[in-house]
C-alpha positions in Angstrom: 55.6 -41.9 -9.6 56.4 -41.3 -5.9 55.8 -38.0 -4.2 57.6 -36.8 -1.1 55.6 -35.3 1.8 56.1 -31.7 0.6 55.0 -32.4 -3.0 52.0 -34.4 -1.7 51.0 -31.5 0.5 51.3 -29.0 -2.4 49.2 -31.2 -4.7 46.6 -31.7 -1.9 46.5 -27.9 -1.4 45.9 -27.3 -5.1 43.1 -29.9 -5.3 41.5 -28.3 -2.2 41.8 -24.8 -3.7 40.3 -25.8 -7.0 37.4 -27.6 -5.2 36.7 -24.6 -3.0 36.7 -22.1 -5.9 34.3 -24.4 -7.9 31.9 -24.6 -5.0 32.0 -20.8 -4.5 31.3 -20.3 -8.2 28.3 -22.6 -8.1 26.7 -20.7 -5.3 26.9 -17.3 -7.0 24.2 -16.2 -9.4 25.1 -15.0 -12.8 21.7 -13.2 -13.3 18.9 -12.4 -10.9 15.8 -14.5 -10.5 13.6 -11.8 -12.1 15.9 -11.6 -15.2 15.7 -15.4 -15.5 11.9 -15.4 -15.3 11.8 -12.6 -18.0 14.2 -14.5 -20.3 12.2 -17.7 -19.9 8.9 -15.9 -20.7 10.3 -14.1 -23.8 11.8 -17.4 -25.0 8.5 -19.1 -24.6 6.7 -16.3 -26.5 9.2 -16.3 -29.4 9.0 -20.1 -29.8 5.2 -20.0 -29.7 4.9 -17.2 -32.2 7.3 -18.9 -34.6 5.6 -22.3 -34.5 3.8 -23.4 -37.6 0.4 -25.0 -36.9 -1.0 -27.8 -39.1 -2.9 -26.4 -42.1 -1.7 -22.8 -41.2 -1.6 -20.4 -44.2 1.9 -19.5 -45.1 3.0 -16.2 -46.5 3.2 -16.0 -50.3 6.4 -17.5 -51.7 6.8 -20.1 -48.9 4.7 -22.8 -50.5 2.1 -25.0 -48.9 2.3 -26.1 -45.2 2.0 -29.9 -45.3 3.2 -30.5 -41.7 1.1 -32.1 -39.0 -2.3 -33.5 -39.1 -5.1 -32.0 -41.3 
């Protein structure tokens, strides 16, 4: 496929435009640093509280916890 000078210029312009929009989007923050710290903290807390430790008593109806070392 052969492009003439006008087509090549238009294609180059589109590539440059897409690249510029992408770099601008990468520099903008979706959420603030404080919100990110809060979300990471609450995620850590939820994961820690839902973790089942070895030999931990399970609520009635869930059976015996046989995971991990005893």
